[in-house]
C-alpha positions in Angstrom: 43.2 35.8 182.9 42.3 37.4 179.5 43.5 34.9 176.7 41.4 31.6 176.3 43.2 28.5 177.5 43.1 24.9 176.8 42.7 22.3 179.4 42.3 18.5 179.8 41.1 16.9 183.0 42.1 13.5 183.9 39.6 12.1 186.5 36.8 14.6 185.5 34.1 13.0 187.7 36.1 12.8 190.9 36.2 15.4 193.7 39.2 17.5 192.1 37.9 17.1 188.8 34.6 18.3 189.8 36.0 21.4 191.6 38.1 22.1 188.5 35.1 22.0 186.4 33.1 24.3 188.7 35.7 26.9 188.3 35.9 26.6 184.5 31.9 26.9 184.5 31.9 30.1 186.1 34.3 31.6 183.4 33.2 29.4 180.6 34.3 31.7 177.6 38.1 31.5 179.1 38.5 27.8 178.6 38.8 25.3 175.7 38.2 21.9 177.0 40.3 19.3 175.2 39.9 16.0 177.0 37.8 14.7 180.0 38.4 11.2 181.5 36.7 8.9 184.0 37.3 5.4 185.4 33.7 3.8 185.1 31.0 6.4 185.2 29.9 6.7 181.6 26.9 8.9 182.2 28.7 11.6 184.1 31.6 11.6 181.9 29.2 12.1 178.9 27.2 14.8 180.8 30.2 16.8 181.4 31.6 16.2 177.9 28.6 17.6 176.4 28.3 20.5 178.8 31.9 21.7 178.3 32.0 20.8 174.7 35.1 18.5 175.0 36.8 17.3 171.9 37.6 13.8 173.5 35.9 11.8 176.4 37.8 8.7 177.6 36.4 5.9 179.9 39.2 4.0 181.6 37.2 0.5 181.4 37.4 -0.8 177.7 34.1 -2.5 177.8 32.4 0.7 178.5 33.3 2.2 175.3 30.2 1.3 173.4 28.1 2.8 176.0 30.1 5.9 176.0 29.7 6.1 172.3 26.0 5.6 172.4 25.5 8.3 175.3 27.6 10.8 173.0 25.7 10.0 170.0 24.5 12.9 167.9 27.7 15.0 169.1 31.2 15.7 167.5 32.8 14.4 170.6 35.5 11.7 170.1 35.0 8.6 172.5 37.9 6.3 173.5 38.4 3.8 176.3 41.2 1.8 178.0 44.8 2.6 179.5 46.4 3.5 176.3 43.4 5.9 175.4 43.9 7.7 178.8 47.7 8.1 178.0 46.8 9.4 174.6 44.4 11.8 176.2 47.2 13.1 178.5 49.5 13.6 175.7 47.3 15.7 173.7 48.3 19.5 173.5 46.8 21.4 176.2 47.9 24.6 178.1 47.5 22.5 181.4 46.6 19.0 182.2 45.0 18.4 185.6 46.1 15.0 186.6 43.5 13.7 189.1 43.2 9.9 188.3 43.5 8.2 191.8 45.8 5.4 192.4 48.5 3.8 190.2 46.1 3.9 187.3 47.1 7.6 187.1 50.8 7.0 186.8 50.9 6.2 183.0 48.8 9.3 182.1 50.8 11.5 184.2 53.9 10.4 182.5 52.3 10.9 179.3 51.7 14.4 180.0 55.2 15.1 181.3 56.8 13.4 178.3 54.7 16.0 176.2 56.6 18.6 178.1 53.6 20.2 179.4 52.2 22.0 182.5 50.7 19.2 184.9 48.5 20.3 187.8 49.3 17.4 189.9 46.7 15.9 192.2 47.8 12.2 192.0 49.9 11.2 195.0 51.2 7.9 193.7 53.0 10.0 191.0 55.5 11.4 193.5 55.1 8.9 196.4 55.5 5.7 194.6 57.4 6.9 191.4 59.0 10.3 192.6 62.5 9.6 191.3 61.1 8.3 187.8 58.9 11.1 187.7 61.3 14.0 188.5 63.8 12.7 186.1 61.3 12.8 183.4 60.3 16.2 184.3 63.9 17.4 184.1 64.4 15.5 180.8 61.3 16.7 178.9 61.2 20.4 180.3 57.6 19.9 182.0 56.3 21.9 184.8 54.4 20.3 187.8 52.1 22.6 189.7 51.0 21.0 192.8 47.3 20.7 193.5 47.3 19.5 197.2 46.6 22.3 199.4 49.7 21.8 201.5 52.2 21.8 198.7 50.3 24.5 196.7 50.7 26.7 199.7 54.4 25.9 199.8 54.6 26.6 196.2 53.1 29.9 196.6 55.2 30.8 199.7 58.3 30.0 197.9 57.3 32.1 194.7 60.9 33.0 193.0 62.9 32.5 196.2 65.8 30.2 196.1 65.6 26.9 197.9 69.2 27.7 199.2 67.6 30.4 201.3 65.1 28.1 203.0 65.5 27.2 206.6 62.4 25.1 207.1 59.4 23.9 205.0 56.5 23.2 207.6 53.7 21.0 206.4 50.5 21.5 208.5 48.2 18.7 209.6 44.7 19.0 210.7 45.3 15.9 213.3 42.2 14.4 211.8 39.0 13.3 213.8 40.9 11.0 216.2 43.7 13.3 217.6 42.0 13.5 221.2 40.5 10.0 221.1 42.1 7.9 223.8 41.1 4.2 222.8 42.3 4.0 219.1 41.6 0.1 219.1 37.9 1.0 219.6 37.6 3.3 216.6 35.1 2.5 214.2 35.3 3.4 210.2 32.5 6.0 210.8 34.5 7.7 213.3 37.8 7.7 211.1 36.2 9.1 208.1 34.2 11.9 209.8 37.0 14.6 209.0 36.3 17.8 211.0 37.5 20.2 208.4 37.7 18.6 204.9 35.0 16.7 202.8 37.1 13.7 201.4 36.6 10.1 200.4 36.8 7.2 202.9 40.6 6.4 202.0 41.8 9.9 202.2 39.8 10.5 205.3 41.3 7.4 207.1 44.8 8.5 206.0 44.2 11.9 207.6 43.1 9.9 210.9 46.2 7.8 210.9 48.5 10.8 209.8 49.5 8.8 206.7 48.1 11.4 204.7 50.7 13.8 206.0 53.4 11.1 205.7 52.6 10.8 202.2 52.7 14.5 201.7 56.1 14.8 203.3 57.3 12.2 200.7 55.7 14.5 198.0 57.1 17.5 199.4 60.6 15.9 199.4 60.4 15.5 195.6 58.7 18.9 194.8 60.9 21.0 197.2 64.3 19.3 197.3 65.8 21.1 200.4 66.5 17.9 202.2 64.3 15.7 204.7 66.0 17.4 207.8 64.5 20.7 206.6 60.9 19.3 206.3 58.8 19.2 209.3 55.1 18.6 210.3 53.1 20.5 212.8 49.4 19.7 213.9 47.2 22.8 213.3 43.6 21.7 214.1 42.0 24.8 212.4 43.2 24.0 208.9 43.7 27.5 208.2 47.4 27.8 207.6 47.9 25.1 204.8 51.7 25.3 205.2 54.7 27.6 205.7 58.2 28.3 204.5 60.8 29.9 206.9 63.8 31.6 205.5 67.3 32.1 206.6 66.6 35.6 207.6 64.0 34.5 210.0 61.1 35.3 207.9 58.2 32.8 207.7 55.9 33.0 204.9 52.5 31.3 205.5 49.5 30.8 203.1 46.1 31.1 204.5 42.7 30.1 203.1 39.4 28.3 203.6 39.2 24.5 203.6 38.2 24.5 200.0 40.1 22.6 197.1 39.0 25.2 194.8 41.5 27.5 196.2 44.5 25.6 195.3 43.1 24.5 192.1 42.6 28.1 191.1 46.1 28.9 191.9 47.3 26.0 189.5 44.8 27.2 186.7 45.6 30.8 186.8 49.2 30.4 187.5 51.3 32.6 187.4 48.4 35.1 187.7 45.2 34.9 190.0 41.5 34.2 189.4 38.2 34.8 191.0 36.8 31.8 193.1 33.4 31.6 194.9 35.1 30.7 198.1 34.1 32.6 201.3 36.9 35.1 202.5 38.7 34.2 205.8 37.1 35.9 208.9 39.9 35.5 211.3 38.1 37.5 214.0 35.5 34.7 213.7 37.9 32.0 213.7 39.5 33.5 217.0 42.5 31.5 217.5 45.1 29.4 215.6 46.7 26.7 217.5 49.7 24.3 216.9 51.0 21.0 218.3 53.9 18.5 217.6 52.6 15.4 216.1 52.3 12.4 218.5 54.4 9.7 216.7 53.7 7.2 219.6 50.0 7.2 218.9 50.2 7.9 215.3 53.4 6.6 213.9 52.6 7.1 210.3 54.8 10.1 209.8 57.6 8.4 211.3 57.2 5.6 209.0 56.8 7.9 205.9 60.0 9.8 207.0 62.0 6.6 207.4 60.8 5.4 204.1 61.7 8.5 202.4 65.2 8.2 204.0 65.7 4.8 202.9 64.6 5.8 199.2 64.5 3.4 196.4 61.3 1.1 196.6 60.6 1.8 200.1 58.2 4.8 199.5 56.1 2.7 197.0 56.0 -0.3 199.3 54.6 2.0 202.2 52.0 3.3 199.9 50.9 0.1 198.7 50.9 -1.6 202.2 48.8 1.5 203.5 46.2 1.0 200.8 45.7 -2.6 201.7 45.5 -1.9 205.4 43.2 0.8 205.0 40.8 -1.2 202.8 41.0 -4.0 205.5 40.1 -1.4 208.2 37.0 0.0 206.2 35.9 -3.6 205.7 36.2 -4.4 209.5 38.9 -7.0 209.1 41.3 -5.2 211.5 41.5 -2.5 214.0 42.3 1.0 213.5 45.7 0.9 215.3 46.6 -2.3 213.1 46.9 -0.1 209.9 50.4 1.5 210.8 51.5 -1.9 212.3 50.8 -3.5 209.0 52.6 -1.1 207.1 55.7 -1.2 209.4 55.5 -5.2 208.9 55.7 -5.0 205.3 58.4 -2.4 205.2 60.5 -4.5 207.9 60.1 -7.7 206.0 63.4 -7.2 204.3 64.4 -7.9 200.6 63.0 -4.7 199.4 63.0 -4.7 195.6 65.8 -2.6 193.8 65.0 1.2 193.2 62.5 1.5 190.4 64.0 2.7 187.2 60.7 3.0 185.1 56.8 2.9 185.5 56.8 -0.6 185.0 59.3 -1.2 188.0 57.1 0.8 190.2 54.1 -1.2 189.3 56.0 -4.5 190.0 56.9 -3.1 193.5 53.4 -2.1 194.0 51.8 -5.4 193.2 54.6 -7.2 195.4 53.8 -5.1 198.4 50.1 -5.3 198.2 50.6 -9.2 197.9 52.7 -9.2 201.0 50.4 -7.1 203.0 47.5 -9.3 202.0 49.5 -12.4 203.0 50.2 -10.9 206.5 46.4 -10.1 206.9 45.6 -13.8 206.3 48.2 -15.0 208.7 47.5 -12.4 211.5 
């Protein structure tokens, strides 16, 4: 890239935000940082805003505004706080907005960036899992562009390039299988075992989702919205080495795969430089050292999460948002020692099977109402179990 570009990073102190800033730091003169945001970490946000000479720093919790202002004293960096300020930061003009705020708190800012008609590098799962129809309608209405940051969706995006979706026979999402693929007694699994991912360095929630395969189920729902070829042409294969990040098979029999190291800087760099390429510090693949690549069908008897996610996607409407919310409550309960590992999928199924699903969300407010109701129902089932 030769021209200086502007960027805003929503969720700058998280893992995706940190990886993004690491790439920017290596070519500092190429980037103009418009806005950085964080949820609670005032010190890190202020330090990053100073380092990257951001124009705006926003902290999610309103009561931390004064602390942020004090920490930024003596600079020209504007400080703001609260939900509305996060949305206003997302709405500021920038060549690319990295949307990496975790959870439903990120929905409003993602929508604000979309409504501006900008390019959004999307790393917030809830945007498409819980609010997929709402978000995709807004993208079309406002002429925005979504670039997927998730390694699997970014791999598919790269493999599709400018090819027509009509030419696609299959889209295959690869899954590592997590740390428990070969563990026999899932009832005895501890939180420490579940978060010990063999290939990726992730937070506790995402690591547990990988262990249950819910992460891949959620990614299936995301892929359904990003690449609308039909659920019958989306499939999952377990690939323990995590070298092939996803594949696209075309009707002529050609299969294109994207390979790379297990490092989020690769898909982030793909988004930052799109439609060009940029350097990263990632180690190149040594296929001879890796030795072999293996593939297995998912075991949906022991790990039913992918089946539940596909059924939720097929049902559509509020079902994906219910699945996502119930899973978050179940994972939190497992990490707190309240339930066994195998109960996570069972609890999600119970919430989905409870009947009386809300109508299909038509707005972000509807999505948040569905989310709250599903969380309350999951918590109620936990108490009565």
